[in-house]
The first five atom37 places (N, CA, C, CB, O) and aatype in JSON, in Angstrom:
{
  "aatype": [12, 15, 0, 3, 10, 19, 17, 15, 10, 19, 11, 2, 2, 2, 0, 13, 10, 19, 11, 1, 15, 2, 19, 5, 13, 15, 15, 6, 14, 7, 2, 10, 16, 2, 10, 2, 15, 13, 11, 18, 15, 7, 10, 0, 2, 0, 11, 16, 19, 3, 9, 0, 15, 0, 14, 1, 7, 19, 1, 19, 16, 16, 5, 11, 19, 11, 11, 0, 2, 15, 14, 0, 11, 0, 11, 2, 16, 16, 19, 9, 0, 11, 15, 1, 1, 19, 16, 0, 11, 15, 19, 0, 2, 10, 9, 0, 1, 15, 7, 18, 1, 14, 3, 10, 1, 11, 0, 0, 10, 0, 1, 0, 15, 0, 9, 10, 15, 15, 5, 0, 14, 11, 11, 0, 11, 19, 19, 1, 0, 7, 11, 7, 10, 1, 0, 5, 11, 0, 0, 0, 11, 5, 0],
  "atom_mask": [
    [1, 1, 1, 1, 1],
    [1, 1, 1, 1, 1],
    [1, 1, 1, 1, 1],
    [1, 1, 1, 1, 1],
    [1, 1, 1, 1, 1],
    [1, 1, 1, 1, 1],
    [1, 1, 1, 1, 1],
    [1, 1, 1, 1, 1],
    [1, 1, 1, 1, 1],
    [1, 1, 1, 1, 1],
    [1, 1, 1, 1, 1],
    [1, 1, 1, 1, 1],
    [1, 1, 1, 1, 1],
    [1, 1, 1, 1, 1],
    [1, 1, 1, 1, 1],
    [1, 1, 1, 1, 1],
    [1, 1, 1, 1, 1],
    [1, 1, 1, 1, 1],
    [1, 1, 1, 1, 1],
    [1, 1, 1, 1, 1],
    [1, 1, 1, 1, 1],
    [1, 1, 1, 1, 1],
    [1, 1, 1, 1, 1],
    [1, 1, 1, 1, 1],
    [1, 1, 1, 1, 1],
    [1, 1, 1, 1, 1],
    [1, 1, 1, 1, 1],
    [1, 1, 1, 1, 1],
    [1, 1, 1, 1, 1],
    [1, 1, 1, 0, 1],
    [1, 1, 1, 1, 1],
    [1, 1, 1, 1, 1],
    [1, 1, 1, 1, 1],
    [1, 1, 1, 1, 1],
    [1, 1, 1, 1, 1],
    [1, 1, 1, 1, 1],
    [1, 1, 1, 1, 1],
    [1, 1, 1, 1, 1],
    [1, 1, 1, 1, 1],
    [1, 1, 1, 1, 1],
    [1, 1, 1, 1, 1],
    [1, 1, 1, 0, 1],
    [1, 1, 1, 1, 1],
    [1, 1, 1, 1, 1],
    [1, 1, 1, 1, 1],
    [1, 1, 1, 1, 1],
    [1, 1, 1, 1, 1],
    [1, 1, 1, 1, 1],
    [1, 1, 1, 1, 1],
    [1, 1, 1, 1, 1],
    [1, 1, 1, 1, 1],
    [1, 1, 1, 1, 1],
    [1, 1, 1, 1, 1],
    [1, 1, 1, 1, 1],
    [1, 1, 1, 1, 1],
    [1, 1, 1, 1, 1],
    [1, 1, 1, 0, 1],
    [1, 1, 1, 1, 1],
    [1, 1, 1, 1, 1],
    [1, 1, 1, 1, 1],
    [1, 1, 1, 1, 1],
    [1, 1, 1, 1, 1],
    [1, 1, 1, 1, 1],
    [1, 1, 1, 1, 1],
    [1, 1, 1, 1, 1],
    [1, 1, 1, 1, 1],
    [1, 1, 1, 1, 1],
    [1, 1, 1, 1, 1],
    [1, 1, 1, 1, 1],
    [1, 1, 1, 1, 1],
    [1, 1, 1, 1, 1],
    [1, 1, 1, 1, 1],
    [1, 1, 1, 1, 1],
    [1, 1, 1, 1, 1],
    [1, 1, 1, 1, 1],
    [1, 1, 1, 1, 1],
    [1, 1, 1, 1, 1],
    [1, 1, 1, 1, 1],
    [1, 1, 1, 1, 1],
    [1, 1, 1, 1, 1],
    [1, 1, 1, 1, 1],
    [1, 1, 1, 1, 1],
    [1, 1, 1, 1, 1],
    [1, 1, 1, 1, 1],
    [1, 1, 1, 1, 1],
    [1, 1, 1, 1, 1],
    [1, 1, 1, 1, 1],
    [1, 1, 1, 1, 1],
    [1, 1, 1, 1, 1],
    [1, 1, 1, 1, 1],
    [1, 1, 1, 1, 1],
    [1, 1, 1, 1, 1],
    [1, 1, 1, 1, 1],
    [1, 1, 1, 1, 1],
    [1, 1, 1, 1, 1],
    [1, 1, 1, 1, 1],
    [1, 1, 1, 1, 1],
    [1, 1, 1, 1, 1],
    [1, 1, 1, 0, 1],
    [1, 1, 1, 1, 1],
    [1, 1, 1, 1, 1],
    [1, 1, 1, 1, 1],
    [1, 1, 1, 1, 1],
    [1, 1, 1, 1, 1],
    [1, 1, 1, 1, 1],
    [1, 1, 1, 1, 1],
    [1, 1, 1, 1, 1],
    [1, 1, 1, 1, 1],
    [1, 1, 1, 1, 1],
    [1, 1, 1, 1, 1],
    [1, 1, 1, 1, 1],
    [1, 1, 1, 1, 1],
    [1, 1, 1, 1, 1],
    [1, 1, 1, 1, 1],
    [1, 1, 1, 1, 1],
    [1, 1, 1, 1, 1],
    [1, 1, 1, 1, 1],
    [1, 1, 1, 1, 1],
    [1, 1, 1, 1, 1],
    [1, 1, 1, 1, 1],
    [1, 1, 1, 1, 1],
    [1, 1, 1, 1, 1],
    [1, 1, 1, 1, 1],
    [1, 1, 1, 1, 1],
    [1, 1, 1, 1, 1],
    [1, 1, 1, 1, 1],
    [1, 1, 1, 1, 1],
    [1, 1, 1, 1, 1],
    [1, 1, 1, 1, 1],
    [1, 1, 1, 0, 1],
    [1, 1, 1, 1, 1],
    [1, 1, 1, 0, 1],
    [1, 1, 1, 1, 1],
    [1, 1, 1, 1, 1],
    [1, 1, 1, 1, 1],
    [1, 1, 1, 1, 1],
    [1, 1, 1, 1, 1],
    [1, 1, 1, 1, 1],
    [1, 1, 1, 1, 1],
    [1, 1, 1, 1, 1],
    [1, 1, 1, 1, 1],
    [1, 1, 1, 1, 1],
    [1, 1, 1, 1, 1]
  ],
  "atom_positions": [
    [[98.71, 67.24, 86.64], [97.37, 67.11, 87.2], [96.56, 68.35, 86.85], [97.43, 66.92, 88.74], [97.09, 69.44, 86.69]],
    [[95.27, 68.15, 86.72], [94.42, 69.29, 86.4], [94.22, 70.16, 87.65], [93.06, 68.81, 85.85], [94.38, 69.71, 88.78]],
    [[93.87, 71.41, 87.4], [93.68, 72.36, 88.5], [92.51, 71.93, 89.4], [93.43, 73.77, 87.95], [92.56, 72.11, 90.61]],
    [[91.46, 71.38, 88.79], [90.3, 70.95, 89.57], [90.65, 69.79, 90.5], [89.16, 70.55, 88.65], [90.18, 69.73, 91.64]],
    [[91.45, 68.88, 90.01], [91.86, 67.74, 90.84], [92.74, 68.2, 92.0], [92.6, 66.7, 89.99], [92.56, 67.76, 93.14]],
    [[93.68, 69.07, 91.72], [94.55, 69.6, 92.78], [93.71, 70.32, 93.82], [95.62, 70.55, 92.19], [93.93, 70.15, 95.02]],
    [[92.75, 71.14, 93.37], [91.91, 71.89, 94.31], [91.08, 70.94, 95.18], [90.99, 72.87, 93.55], [90.93, 71.17, 96.38]],
    [[90.53, 69.88, 94.57], [89.73, 68.95, 95.38], [90.58, 68.24, 96.43], [89.05, 67.91, 94.47], [90.07, 67.83, 97.47]],
    [[91.88, 68.11, 96.17], [92.77, 67.47, 97.14], [93.2, 68.41, 98.26], [93.99, 66.93, 96.44], [93.34, 67.99, 99.41]],
    [[93.42, 69.7, 97.94], [94.0, 70.61, 98.94], [93.0, 71.57, 99.57], [95.1, 71.39, 98.32], [93.39, 72.34, 100.45]],
    [[91.75, 71.58, 99.15], [90.84, 72.61, 99.65], [90.49, 72.48, 101.13], [89.57, 72.59, 98.86], [90.26, 73.49, 101.8]],
    [[90.45, 71.27, 101.64], [90.07, 71.09, 103.05], [91.24, 70.87, 103.99], [89.13, 69.95, 103.17], [91.09, 71.01, 105.21]],
    [[92.39, 70.53, 103.44], [93.52, 70.23, 104.31], [94.83, 70.49, 103.58], [93.45, 68.77, 104.8], [95.19, 69.75, 102.66]],
    [[95.54, 71.53, 103.98], [96.89, 71.79, 103.49], [97.64, 72.61, 104.54], [96.85, 72.54, 102.11], [97.04, 73.08, 105.51]],
    [[98.92, 72.77, 104.36], [99.76, 73.42, 105.37], [99.48, 74.91, 105.5], [101.21, 73.21, 105.04], [99.8, 75.5, 106.53]],
    [[98.89, 75.52, 104.49], [98.66, 76.95, 104.5], [97.27, 77.34, 105.01], [98.85, 77.5, 103.11], [96.97, 78.52, 105.14]],
    [[96.43, 76.38, 105.31], [95.05, 76.63, 105.7], [94.96, 77.14, 107.13], [94.22, 75.36, 105.55], [95.55, 76.56, 108.04]],
    [[94.22, 78.24, 107.32], [94.02, 78.83, 108.64], [92.51, 78.92, 108.86], [94.71, 80.24, 108.77], [91.83, 79.69, 108.18]],
    [[91.99, 78.14, 109.79], [90.55, 78.12, 110.03], [90.23, 79.01, 111.21], [90.05, 76.67, 110.27], [90.74, 78.81, 112.31]],
    [[89.39, 79.98, 110.99], [88.9, 80.88, 112.03], [87.39, 80.74, 112.12], [89.31, 82.36, 111.73], [86.81, 79.87, 111.46]],
    [[86.75, 81.55, 112.92], [85.31, 81.42, 113.13], [84.55, 81.65, 111.82], [84.83, 82.41, 114.2], [84.46, 82.77, 111.33]],
    [[84.01, 80.58, 111.28], [83.18, 80.55, 110.07], [83.88, 81.02, 108.8], [81.98, 81.4, 110.29], [83.21, 81.22, 107.79]],
    [[85.19, 81.2, 108.8], [85.93, 81.62, 107.61], [87.2, 80.8, 107.52], [86.25, 83.16, 107.66], [87.85, 80.51, 108.53]],
    [[87.56, 80.42, 106.3], [88.82, 79.71, 106.09], [89.75, 80.63, 105.3], [88.6, 78.35, 105.34], [89.41, 81.07, 104.2]],
    [[90.92, 80.9, 105.85], [91.93, 81.71, 105.18], [93.04, 80.79, 104.71], [92.48, 82.81, 106.12], [93.18, 79.65, 105.15]],
    [[93.85, 81.33, 103.79], [94.97, 80.56, 103.28], [96.17, 81.49, 103.15], [94.62, 79.9, 101.93], [96.05, 82.57, 102.58]],
    [[97.31, 81.07, 103.67], [98.49, 81.93, 103.69], [99.51, 81.52, 102.63], [99.14, 81.89, 105.06], [100.7, 81.81, 102.77]],
    [[99.06, 80.86, 101.59], [99.99, 80.37, 100.57], [100.51, 81.5, 99.68], [99.31, 79.3, 99.7], [99.82, 82.51, 99.5]],
    [[101.7, 81.34, 99.14], [102.18, 82.35, 98.19], [101.37, 82.28, 96.91], [103.69, 82.15, 97.89], [101.04, 81.2, 96.43]],
    [[101.05, 83.43, 96.36], [100.24, 83.47, 95.14], [98.76, 83.68, 95.42], [0.0, 0.0, 0.0], [97.98, 83.77, 94.47]],
    [[98.36, 83.76, 96.67], [96.96, 84.0, 97.01], [96.82, 85.46, 97.4], [96.49, 83.05, 98.17], [97.29, 85.87, 98.46]],
    [[96.18, 86.27, 96.54], [96.13, 87.72, 96.74], [95.23, 88.15, 97.89], [95.67, 88.38, 95.48], [95.54, 89.12, 98.58]],
    [[94.14, 87.44, 98.1], [93.18, 87.87, 99.12], [93.29, 87.05, 100.41], [91.78, 87.77, 98.58], [92.62, 87.36, 101.4]],
    [[94.11, 86.01, 100.41], [94.26, 85.11, 101.55], [92.97, 84.4, 101.92], [94.77, 85.87, 102.74], [92.78, 84.0, 103.07]],
    [[92.07, 84.24, 100.95], [90.86, 83.45, 101.15], [91.07, 82.06, 100.57], [89.63, 84.14, 100.5], [91.74, 81.9, 99.55]],
    [[90.5, 81.07, 101.2], [90.62, 79.7, 100.73], [89.56, 79.44, 99.67], [90.49, 78.69, 101.91], [88.5, 78.89, 99.96]],
    [[89.85, 79.83, 98.43], [88.94, 79.6, 97.32], [89.74, 79.23, 96.08], [88.05, 80.84, 97.06], [90.92, 79.57, 95.97]],
    [[89.08, 78.54, 95.15], [89.76, 78.07, 93.95], [90.27, 79.24, 93.1], [88.83, 77.2, 93.12], [91.36, 79.16, 92.53]],
    [[89.5, 80.29, 93.02], [89.87, 81.44, 92.18], [91.2, 82.06, 92.6], [88.77, 82.51, 92.24], [92.03, 82.39, 91.75]],
    [[91.42, 82.21, 93.9], [92.62, 82.88, 94.4], [93.74, 81.92, 94.79], [92.25, 83.74, 95.59], [94.79, 82.37, 95.24]],
    [[93.53, 80.62, 94.64], [94.49, 79.64, 95.13], [95.81, 79.7, 94.36], [93.91, 78.25, 95.03], [95.83, 79.7, 93.13]],
    [[96.89, 79.76, 95.1], [98.21, 79.72, 94.49], [98.72, 78.3, 94.32], [0.0, 0.0, 0.0], [99.71, 78.08, 93.63]],
    [[98.06, 77.34, 94.93], [98.45, 75.94, 94.81], [97.79, 75.26, 93.62], [98.11, 75.19, 96.08], [98.43, 74.49, 92.91]],
    [[96.5, 75.55, 93.39], [95.74, 74.82, 92.39], [95.87, 75.42, 90.99], [94.29, 74.77, 92.79], [95.84, 74.68, 90.01]],
    [[96.0, 76.73, 90.86], [96.01, 77.37, 89.55], [97.41, 77.36, 88.94], [95.49, 78.8, 89.65], [98.42, 77.48, 89.64]],
    [[97.45, 77.22, 87.61], [98.73, 77.23, 86.91], [99.26, 78.66, 86.79], [98.58, 76.6, 85.51], [100.46, 78.88, 86.87]],
    [[98.36, 79.61, 86.59], [98.75, 81.02, 86.5], [98.43, 81.7, 87.82], [98.02, 81.74, 85.31], [97.27, 81.87, 88.17]],
    [[99.46, 82.08, 88.55], [99.25, 82.75, 89.82], [99.97, 84.09, 89.84], [99.74, 81.87, 90.98], [100.95, 84.29, 89.13]],
    [[99.46, 84.99, 90.65], [100.04, 86.32, 90.81], [100.31, 86.51, 92.3], [99.1, 87.44, 90.25], [99.45, 86.26, 93.13]],
    [[101.52, 86.96, 92.62], [101.87, 87.24, 94.0], [102.42, 88.65, 94.08], [102.9, 86.2, 94.54], [103.34, 89.01, 93.34]],
    [[101.87, 89.46, 94.95], [102.34, 90.83, 95.14], [102.84, 90.95, 96.56], [101.2, 91.88, 94.85], [102.1, 90.74, 97.52]],
    [[104.13, 91.29, 96.69], [104.76, 91.37, 98.0], [105.5, 92.69, 98.13], [105.73, 90.18, 98.23], [105.7, 93.41, 97.15]],
    [[105.9, 92.98, 99.34], [106.63, 94.21, 99.61], [108.08, 94.06, 99.19], [106.53, 94.57, 101.1], [108.7, 93.03, 99.43]],
    [[108.61, 95.1, 98.57], [110.03, 95.17, 98.23], [110.62, 96.26, 99.13], [110.25, 95.48, 96.68], [109.87, 97.01, 99.75]],
    [[111.96, 96.37, 99.21], [112.52, 97.45, 100.04], [111.99, 98.84, 99.67], [114.03, 97.44, 99.92], [111.8, 99.69, 100.53]],
    [[111.76, 99.04, 98.38], [111.13, 100.28, 97.93], [110.15, 99.92, 96.83], [112.19, 101.34, 97.43], [110.58, 99.59, 95.72]],
    [[108.87, 99.96, 97.09], [107.88, 99.61, 96.09], [107.28, 98.23, 96.33], [0.0, 0.0, 0.0], [107.28, 97.72, 97.45]],
    [[106.77, 97.64, 95.23], [106.15, 96.33, 95.32], [106.82, 95.37, 94.34], [104.64, 96.42, 95.03], [107.35, 95.78, 93.31]],
    [[106.78, 94.09, 94.68], [107.34, 93.05, 93.84], [106.19, 92.2, 93.31], [108.38, 92.17, 94.61], [105.47, 91.57, 94.08]],
    [[106.02, 92.18, 91.98], [104.97, 91.41, 91.33], [105.6, 90.15, 90.74], [104.24, 92.26, 90.21], [106.52, 90.23, 89.93]],
    [[105.1, 89.0, 91.17], [105.63, 87.73, 90.7], [104.52, 86.96, 89.99], [106.21, 86.9, 91.87], [103.46, 86.72, 90.57]],
    [[104.76, 86.59, 88.75], [103.83, 85.76, 88.01], [104.49, 84.43, 87.73], [103.38, 86.44, 86.69], [105.71, 84.31, 87.8]],
    [[103.68, 83.44, 87.41], [104.2, 82.1, 87.18], [104.11, 81.77, 85.7], [103.44, 81.06, 88.03], [103.07, 81.99, 85.07]],
    [[105.2, 81.26, 85.14], [105.23, 80.86, 83.73], [104.67, 79.44, 83.64], [106.69, 80.93, 83.14], [105.17, 78.52, 84.28]],
    [[103.63, 79.27, 82.84], [102.96, 77.98, 82.75], [103.84, 76.94, 82.08], [101.64, 78.11, 82.0], [103.86, 75.78, 82.5]],
    [[104.57, 77.33, 81.05], [105.38, 76.37, 80.29], [106.62, 75.9, 81.04], [105.79, 76.97, 78.98], [107.22, 74.89, 80.67]],
    [[107.02, 76.61, 82.08], [108.2, 76.24, 82.86], [107.82, 75.63, 84.21], [109.09, 77.45, 83.07], [108.61, 75.67, 85.15]],
    [[106.63, 75.07, 84.32], [106.14, 74.54, 85.59], [107.0, 73.41, 86.13], [104.71, 74.07, 85.43], [107.08, 73.21, 87.34]],
    [[107.65, 72.65, 85.23], [108.47, 71.51, 85.67], [109.87, 71.91, 86.09], [108.54, 70.49, 84.58], [110.61, 71.06, 86.61]],
    [[110.27, 73.15, 85.88], [111.58, 73.61, 86.35], [111.35, 74.81, 87.27], [112.54, 73.98, 85.15], [111.28, 75.95, 86.79]],
    [[111.25, 74.57, 88.57], [110.85, 75.62, 89.52], [111.77, 76.83, 89.54], [110.8, 75.04, 90.88], [111.31, 77.94, 89.83]],
    [[113.06, 76.66, 89.24], [113.97, 77.8, 89.28], [113.65, 78.81, 88.19], [115.42, 77.33, 89.14], [113.91, 80.01, 88.35]],
    [[113.09, 78.35, 87.08], [112.78, 79.23, 85.95], [111.3, 79.57, 85.86], [113.23, 78.59, 84.66], [110.89, 80.3, 84.95]],
    [[110.49, 79.06, 86.77], [109.04, 79.18, 86.65], [108.49, 80.53, 87.08], [108.4, 78.12, 87.45], [107.34, 80.83, 86.75]],
    [[109.25, 81.34, 87.79], [108.73, 82.61, 88.3], [109.28, 83.77, 87.48], [109.09, 82.79, 89.78], [110.45, 83.77, 87.08]],
    [[108.43, 84.76, 87.23], [108.82, 85.99, 86.57], [108.56, 87.12, 87.55], [108.03, 86.21, 85.21], [107.41, 87.4, 87.88]],
    [[109.61, 87.78, 88.03], [109.49, 88.79, 89.08], [109.82, 90.16, 88.53], [110.4, 88.46, 90.25], [110.8, 90.34, 87.82]],
    [[108.97, 91.13, 88.88], [109.17, 92.52, 88.49], [109.02, 93.39, 89.72], [108.17, 92.95, 87.38], [108.04, 93.26, 90.46]],
    [[109.98, 94.28, 89.96], [109.88, 95.23, 91.08], [109.45, 96.57, 90.51], [111.24, 95.35, 91.86], [110.07, 97.1, 89.58]],
    [[108.39, 97.13, 91.08], [107.87, 98.42, 90.64], [108.07, 99.4, 91.79], [106.36, 98.34, 90.21], [107.43, 99.27, 92.84]],
    [[108.95, 100.38, 91.59], [109.26, 101.36, 92.63], [108.99, 102.76, 92.07], [110.74, 101.23, 93.12], [109.92, 103.53, 91.82]],
    [[107.72, 103.05, 91.89], [107.33, 104.35, 91.34], [106.24, 104.94, 92.22], [106.86, 104.22, 89.86], [106.0, 104.46, 93.33]],
    [[105.59, 105.97, 91.73], [104.51, 106.59, 92.5], [103.31, 105.65, 92.59], [104.09, 107.94, 91.87], [103.25, 104.64, 91.89]],
    [[102.37, 105.99, 93.44], [101.19, 105.15, 93.66], [100.4, 104.95, 92.37], [100.3, 105.76, 94.73], [99.98, 103.83, 92.07]],
    [[100.19, 106.01, 91.63], [99.37, 105.93, 90.42], [100.07, 105.13, 89.32], [99.04, 107.34, 89.92], [99.43, 104.32, 88.64]],
    [[101.35, 105.35, 89.15], [102.11, 104.62, 88.12], [102.23, 103.15, 88.49], [103.51, 105.25, 87.92], [102.19, 102.28, 87.62]],
    [[102.39, 102.87, 89.78], [102.45, 101.48, 90.23], [101.14, 100.76, 89.95], [102.78, 101.42, 91.73], [101.14, 99.62, 89.49]],
    [[100.02, 101.42, 90.23], [98.71, 100.81, 89.97], [98.53, 100.53, 88.49], [97.58, 101.73, 90.48], [98.02, 99.47, 88.11]],
    [[98.94, 101.46, 87.66], [98.83, 101.27, 86.22], [99.71, 100.12, 85.75], [99.21, 102.57, 85.48], [99.29, 99.32, 84.91]],
    [[100.92, 100.02, 86.28], [101.83, 98.94, 85.9], [101.31, 97.57, 86.34], [103.21, 99.18, 86.51], [101.4, 96.6, 85.58]],
    [[100.78, 97.5, 87.54], [100.23, 96.24, 88.04], [99.04, 95.81, 87.18], [99.79, 96.36, 89.52], [98.92, 94.64, 86.82]],
    [[98.18, 96.76, 86.85], [97.02, 96.45, 86.01], [97.47, 95.98, 84.62], [96.1, 97.68, 85.88], [96.88, 95.06, 84.06]],
    [[98.5, 96.61, 84.07], [99.0, 96.2, 82.76], [99.62, 94.81, 82.8], [100.03, 97.2, 82.26], [99.4, 94.01, 81.89]],
    [[100.38, 94.51, 83.86], [101.01, 93.2, 83.97], [100.0, 92.07, 84.1], [101.96, 93.17, 85.15], [100.18, 90.98, 83.54]],
    [[98.93, 92.32, 84.84], [98.02, 91.24, 85.18], [96.81, 91.17, 84.25], [97.55, 91.41, 86.59], [96.51, 90.1, 83.72]],
    [[96.13, 92.27, 84.06], [94.87, 92.22, 83.34], [94.99, 92.54, 81.86], [93.89, 93.16, 83.97], [94.5, 91.8, 81.02]],
    [[95.65, 93.63, 81.53], [95.64, 94.07, 80.15], [96.48, 93.2, 79.24], [96.13, 95.48, 80.07], [96.24, 93.15, 78.03]],
    [[97.46, 92.5, 79.81], [98.25, 91.58, 78.99], [97.52, 90.24, 78.82], [99.63, 91.35, 79.63], [97.99, 89.37, 78.08]],
    [[96.39, 90.08, 79.5], [95.6, 88.87, 79.37], [96.08, 87.74, 80.25], [0.0, 0.0, 0.0], [95.69, 86.59, 80.04]],
    [[96.91, 88.03, 81.25], [97.44, 86.96, 82.1], [96.33, 86.4, 82.99], [98.6, 87.49, 82.96], [95.95, 85.24, 82.82]],
    [[95.82, 87.17, 83.92], [94.68, 86.79, 84.75], [93.81, 88.01, 84.99], [95.15, 86.17, 86.1], [93.91, 88.63, 86.05]],
    [[92.95, 88.39, 84.03], [92.13, 89.59, 84.19], [91.18, 89.54, 85.38], [91.33, 89.83, 82.94], [90.78, 90.58, 85.9]],
    [[90.81, 88.34, 85.83], [89.89, 88.22, 86.96], [90.54, 88.62, 88.29], [89.37, 86.8, 87.05], [89.83, 88.86, 89.27]],
    [[91.87, 88.7, 88.33], [92.56, 89.05, 89.57], [92.95, 90.53, 89.63], [93.79, 88.2, 89.73], [93.66, 90.93, 90.55]],
    [[92.5, 91.35, 88.69], [92.92, 92.75, 88.6], [92.56, 93.54, 89.86], [92.29, 93.41, 87.38], [93.41, 94.23, 90.42]],
    [[91.33, 93.43, 90.29], [90.87, 94.21, 91.45], [91.61, 93.81, 92.72], [89.36, 94.03, 91.64], [92.02, 94.68, 93.5]],
    [[91.79, 92.52, 92.93], [92.48, 92.04, 94.13], [93.96, 92.44, 94.09], [92.35, 90.51, 94.26], [94.54, 92.77, 95.13]],
    [[94.57, 92.4, 92.91], [95.98, 92.77, 92.79], [96.18, 94.26, 93.05], [96.51, 92.41, 91.4], [97.15, 94.64, 93.7]],
    [[95.29, 95.08, 92.56], [95.4, 96.53, 92.8], [95.18, 96.85, 94.28], [94.38, 97.3, 91.94], [95.84, 97.73, 94.83]],
    [[94.26, 96.14, 94.91], [94.03, 96.36, 96.34], [95.25, 95.95, 97.16], [92.79, 95.58, 96.81], [95.61, 96.65, 98.11]],
    [[95.89, 94.84, 96.82], [97.08, 94.38, 97.54], [98.24, 95.35, 97.35], [97.47, 92.97, 97.08], [98.96, 95.67, 98.3]],
    [[98.44, 95.81, 96.1], [99.53, 96.75, 95.82], [99.3, 98.07, 96.56], [99.65, 97.0, 94.31], [100.25, 98.66, 97.08]],
    [[98.07, 98.54, 96.59], [97.75, 99.79, 97.28], [97.98, 99.66, 98.78], [96.3, 100.19, 97.01], [98.49, 100.59, 99.41]],
    [[97.61, 98.52, 99.36], [97.81, 98.3, 100.79], [99.29, 98.26, 101.13], [97.12, 97.0, 101.24], [99.71, 98.78, 102.17]],
    [[100.08, 97.64, 100.28], [101.53, 97.58, 100.53], [102.14, 98.97, 100.45], [102.21, 96.63, 99.52], [102.97, 99.33, 101.29]],
    [[101.74, 99.75, 99.45], [102.28, 101.11, 99.32], [101.86, 101.98, 100.51], [101.82, 101.74, 98.01], [102.64, 102.82, 100.96]],
    [[100.64, 101.78, 101.0], [100.19, 102.54, 102.17], [101.0, 102.18, 103.41], [98.71, 102.29, 102.43], [101.29, 103.04, 104.23]],
    [[101.36, 100.92, 103.54], [102.14, 100.5, 104.7], [103.57, 101.02, 104.64], [102.15, 98.99, 104.81], [104.23, 101.16, 105.67]],
    [[104.07, 101.31, 103.43], [105.43, 101.81, 103.28], [105.52, 103.32, 103.43], [105.97, 101.4, 101.94], [106.62, 103.87, 103.56]],
    [[104.39, 104.01, 103.41], [104.41, 105.47, 103.53], [104.85, 105.87, 104.92], [103.02, 106.06, 103.22], [104.46, 105.23, 105.9]],
    [[105.67, 106.92, 105.05], [106.11, 107.33, 106.38], [104.94, 107.89, 107.19], [107.24, 108.38, 106.27], [104.03, 108.52, 106.65]],
    [[104.98, 107.66, 108.48], [103.93, 108.15, 109.36], [104.07, 109.66, 109.55], [103.98, 107.44, 110.73], [105.18, 110.17, 109.7]],
    [[102.94, 110.35, 109.54], [102.97, 111.79, 109.76], [103.1, 112.08, 111.25], [101.71, 112.46, 109.19], [102.49, 111.4, 112.08]],
    [[103.89, 113.08, 111.58], [104.04, 113.48, 112.98], [102.78, 114.19, 113.43], [105.29, 114.39, 113.17], [102.26, 115.07, 112.74]],
    [[102.29, 113.8, 114.57], [101.06, 114.38, 115.08], [101.39, 115.7, 115.79], [100.34, 113.41, 116.04], [102.24, 115.74, 116.68]],
    [[100.71, 116.75, 115.4], [100.95, 118.07, 115.99], [100.02, 118.23, 117.19], [100.72, 119.21, 114.95], [98.8, 118.11, 117.07]],
    [[100.61, 118.5, 118.33], [99.83, 118.69, 119.55], [99.64, 120.19, 119.75], [100.53, 118.03, 120.8], [100.59, 120.94, 119.94]],
    [[98.39, 120.58, 119.7], [98.1, 122.0, 119.89], [97.99, 122.34, 121.37], [96.8, 122.4, 119.16], [97.55, 121.52, 122.18]],
    [[98.38, 123.52, 121.7], [98.28, 123.97, 123.09], [96.82, 124.3, 123.4], [99.19, 125.21, 123.35], [96.09, 124.82, 122.55]],
    [[96.42, 123.98, 124.61], [95.06, 124.27, 125.01], [94.83, 125.77, 125.16], [0.0, 0.0, 0.0], [95.76, 126.53, 125.42]],
    [[93.56, 126.19, 125.0], [93.27, 127.63, 125.01], [92.54, 128.1, 126.27], [92.44, 127.98, 123.81], [92.61, 129.27, 126.64]],
    [[91.88, 127.2, 126.92], [91.01, 127.63, 128.0], [91.71, 127.78, 129.34], [0.0, 0.0, 0.0], [92.92, 127.61, 129.46]],
    [[90.91, 128.12, 130.35], [91.4, 128.35, 131.69], [91.97, 127.06, 132.29], [90.28, 128.89, 132.58], [93.01, 127.09, 132.95]],
    [[91.29, 125.94, 132.07], [91.76, 124.66, 132.6], [93.12, 124.29, 131.99], [90.73, 123.56, 132.32], [94.01, 123.8, 132.69]],
    [[93.27, 124.52, 130.68], [94.53, 124.2, 130.0], [95.67, 125.04, 130.55], [94.39, 124.42, 128.49], [96.79, 124.55, 130.69]],
    [[95.39, 126.3, 130.86], [96.42, 127.18, 131.42], [96.83, 126.71, 132.82], [95.92, 128.64, 131.47], [98.01, 126.75, 133.16]],
    [[95.86, 126.27, 133.62], [96.17, 125.76, 134.95], [96.99, 124.46, 134.88], [94.86, 125.52, 135.73], [97.94, 124.27, 135.64]],
    [[96.6, 123.6, 133.95], [97.34, 122.32, 133.79], [98.76, 122.6, 133.32], [96.62, 121.38, 132.77], [99.69, 121.92, 133.76]],
    [[98.96, 123.55, 132.44], [100.3, 123.89, 131.96], [101.13, 124.5, 133.08], [100.22, 124.87, 130.76], [102.34, 124.25, 133.17]],
    [[100.49, 125.29, 133.95], [101.22, 125.91, 135.06], [101.64, 124.84, 136.09], [100.34, 127.0, 135.75], [102.7, 124.95, 136.7]],
    [[100.81, 123.82, 136.28], [101.14, 122.73, 137.2], [102.34, 121.94, 136.7], [99.94, 121.81, 137.41], [103.23, 121.58, 137.47]],
    [[102.35, 121.65, 135.38], [103.43, 120.84, 134.8], [104.75, 121.59, 134.75], [103.05, 120.38, 133.4], [105.81, 120.99, 134.84]],
    [[104.69, 122.89, 134.6], [105.93, 123.69, 134.48], [106.55, 124.0, 135.82], [105.65, 124.98, 133.75], [107.59, 124.66, 135.88]]
  ]
}
């Protein structure tokens, strides 16, 4: 089936559709921005890109168009576990510079950056001691 026909069938009603106030989101695999639109749809497009969290780094999954009829062989997965800058460069090379889906470059870089930010360890917050008279009184009460 053509991508346009598939999109006309699934755009208003599918299992991944999440309707909120004046916005329709989609939680399907292969949708980088989670917006319900033809450009980002993982159901309607033959070439899809999915960026997910790996135990260390990000996992970039692309779909092979010629293997669409054999689902076990249809996905090409690459795990990138490097620094933030090298990961961004690798994602851009996999998606845009190789000519796979150049229109998804910005969304893919944003998703990879968000995943790497979520994996970064939280910094410990340093609590400074108070300096004034009130702080000294409060410290004396607690001690």
